[in-house]
N, C-alpha and C positions, 0 to 999 in steps of 0.2 A: 504494500500500500504506500503510495507516494503522497506526501503531505504538501499541499499548496503553500505558496508564500503567504497567502492570507491567513492560513491556519498556523503557520510557523511563527509569524510576528507576534500575535497575541500570546502564544505560549511562551515565547522568549521574554516578552514584557512581564507576563505573569510570573515566570521563574525568577526574574530579577527582583520583582516586587516581593516574592516570597523570601528570597535570600536576605534582602535588606530588612524586611520585617523580622525575620528570625534573628538577625544580627542585633537589632535593638531590644528584642525580647530577651535574648541571651544576656545582653549587657545589663538589663534591668533585673532579671531573675538572679543573676550571679553578681550583683553590683558590688558586694563587699569584697569578693575575691578579685573582681576586676579593678576595684580601687586599690587593693593590695598590690596587684600586678603592676598597675600604672605607677603606684608609689615607689616600687622597687626600681622601675625604669627611671623615674624622676630623680631619685636619690643617686642612682648609679651614674646617670648622664650628667647630673649636676657636679658630682665629684670629678668626672672626666673633663667636663667643661672648664671647671676651675683650674685644673691642671693644664689644660690646653691654653687658657689665657696666660697663665704663668709662663708656659713654654714659648708662646708666640712673643711675649715681651722680653724674655731672656734672650731669645734669638735676635730680636731687634736691637736690644742694647749691645749685645756682643758684636753684631755687624757694624753698629755705629762706632764702637770703640776701634774695631779693626780698620774701618775706613779712615780713621784719624791717624793711623800709623803711617809715617813717612820717613824718607831718608833726606837729610840735609847735607848736600855736597858743597863744602866751602871751597871757594876758588882762591888759589895762591895770589897774594897781593902783587907779585911780580909777573903774573901771567899777562900776556898781551891780549888785546881785544880779539885778535884772530884765534888765539888759543881758547879764550872764553867761549867764542862762538862755536868752535869745533867741539869743545867739551859738551856744550849744550846739545849740539846736533847728535853727537855720539851717544849721549845718555838717552835722548829722546828716541833714537832709532833702535834702542834695545828692546827685544821682544817681551821682556818681563816688565817693562815700564808702561804705565797707563797714562801718566800725566807728568809734565815737567813745567815748573814755574820759576822764572829768574827773579831773584830778590837782590836789589842793589844794597850797598852798604848804607846808603841814605834811608832806604825803606826799613832796614833792620833798626836803625836808630829811631825812626819815627814810631816803630812798634814798641821800642824799649822805653820811650819817654813817659807814656801813661803809667807804666809799672813802677818807674823810679821817682816820678813826681818831681819835687823841688830839688832833688839831688843833681839834676842836670841843668839847673838854672844858671844862666850865664855862660854855659859851655857852647862853643861854636863848633858844631859837628861838621860843618863844611870844610873847615880848615884842618881839623885834627880828628878824624873819625877812625877809631881802631877796629871797627867791625868790618869783617870781610863780606864781600858779595857771595851769593850762593845760588845753588839750584835746589829747589824743593821738589822731591820726587815721590810720586805715589806709584806703588807697584800694582801689577795686575792681580797677583796673589800676595796678600799681606804677609803670609808666613815666610816669604822669600827675602824679606828685608835684610836679614843678616848676611845671606849669601851675596846679594846684590851690593850691599854696602862694602863688603870686602873687595868685590870686583871694581867698583867705582873708585876705591881708594888707590888703585894702581894706575888710574888714568893720568896722563900728563896734565899739568895745570891745577891739580887738586891739592889743597892744603890739608884738609881734614874731612872726615865723614862722621856724621852723628845720626844715630837712629834710636837712641834709648837702649843701648846694649844692657842686657840683664833684665830690665823691666819688660821689654817686649817679649822675650822668650818665656818669662813667667806668665805673662798675660795669655799668650797662646796656649800654654799648658793648662792653665786654669779653665779657660773657656772650652777647651777640648774635653776636659773631665766633666764639666757642667753639662755639655751637650750629650755625652754618653750616658750620664746618670739620668738626665731628663728623658731621653729616649727609652731607657730601660724601664723607668717608672711608668711612662706613658703606655708602653706595651703591656706591662703587668696589669695596669688599671683597666685597659681595654679588654684583656682576657677575662678579668674578674667581672667586668660588666656583662660580657657575653654569657658567662657561666650563670650569674645571678638571674639575669632576665630570662634566659631559656628555661631554667629550672622552675622559676616562678610561674611562667606560662604553662609549662608542663603540668604543674600542680593544679592549675585552673582547669585544664582539660581532663585530668583524672577525676575531678569532682563531678564531671558530667559524662562519665563513661557509660552509665546506664542509658542516658538519652541517646548517645551515639549508637549503642548496641540495638536499641529499639528501631531507630531509623534504618540501620543496616538490615535487620530482619524483615522489615516491610518492603525491602527492595530498592532503597535509595542507593544511588551510586556513590562511590567514595568522594568524588569531587563535589557532588551535590551536598553531601554532609559537611565537607571541608569548608566550603565557601563562607558560610556564616561565621565559622571560627576564624577563618583567615581575615575577614573584614573586622571582626572583633579585635584580633591581634593588631591589624593595621591602625585601628582607632586608638587602642591603648598605647601602641608604640609611638604614634604621631603626637598624641596628647602628652605622653611621657617625655617627648623631646622638646615640645613647644614650651611647656611650663618651666623647665630649667633655663631655656633661652631667655624668658622674661626675667627670671631671677638673676641670671648672669648679666643681663643688660643693666639692671639697677646696681648690682654689685660693682660692675666695672666703671659706671659713671661716677659713683661715690669714690672709687679708688683714684680715678683721674683727678677729681676735685680735691681729694686729700693731698695728693702729690703737689698740685698747683698751690693750694693754700699754704702748705709747709715749705714752699720754694725748694723742693727737692729736684733741682734742675738736672742732676746727674741721672735721674730716673726718666729716661726719654721713652714714655709709654706710647704705644701705637694709638691712632685715632679710634674712637668708639665704633664708628661705622665699619672700619676695616676689620676689627676684631670680631664683631658680630657676624659679618659676612663669612669670615673663615669658620667660625663656630657653626653657623647654619649649614655650611657646605658639608660638614661631617656629622654633626649631632642629629639633625632632622632625618637624613637618610638612614643613619645608623639605627636610631630608635624605631623608625617605621619598618625597616627591613627585618630587624630582630623580632619585632612584634609579629610580622607576617610569617617568617620562617619558624619562629617558636611555636605558633599555633598550628601551622600546617604539618610540620614534621613531628611534633609531640603527639599527634593523633595516630601516628602510623600503627602502633600495636593494637589500638582500640578499634581500628577498621578491619583487622583480621579476625573476623568472627566466624 
């Protein structure tokens, strides 16, 4: 017997209506268990979100500090203008160099005046300026400053090279350790989130095993039985991801305000919008997918009747 399109469409709509109706009935009948499941998702993703906010800002602060690392190549006071030009060209042509900026001795003095204040009052820097001109060099990879500084020190016309030896190496070592620890904790927390959410949803399904068995005995297909549970899981997972997002939004806004009020300028936090976009990219899909998969696959053994 072939069913016409006119007969198929009403049945399809009726089936969708039944699934949606059963979804909301199931949510209402098992509301306390659903609230518990959603609560676990909320708490777990809230913890994960807090850690993600911390991780994003640690990465941002680390990158900001790394970008400020530079090599200062001081030019020999007896170097000719041709030697200075050639030195600048040679440094700028190096494949490990991202940017080169020439700083004259007069510019060095103008930078120094605000720091020393009245100590330079009456001093004629044009007649007797002991400061050397230099090239300020930013590298493509900040971790290569020590290697490049040693190389630039051998170039003709170079008096001295400075890059913060000792401090820079310690900085890179500390930031590397921080990044590894943060990644390890993030991975552990994500695994914990998956474990808690999947087991809580599995417990929700177990509470309704009799209902599943009855539907199976009267001839319902596996996916016909699954769909209401899948939609319930989708709803719980989505709600469990949105609620932490709202909480994280207010937490982060107050954190930014606190940093601003206390003038903690060294804590260069990311803009609120950028952080929330990053969190939404991961938390909302994660919560929703976990809810769907947790409901769908937790029913497997109860469908084998």
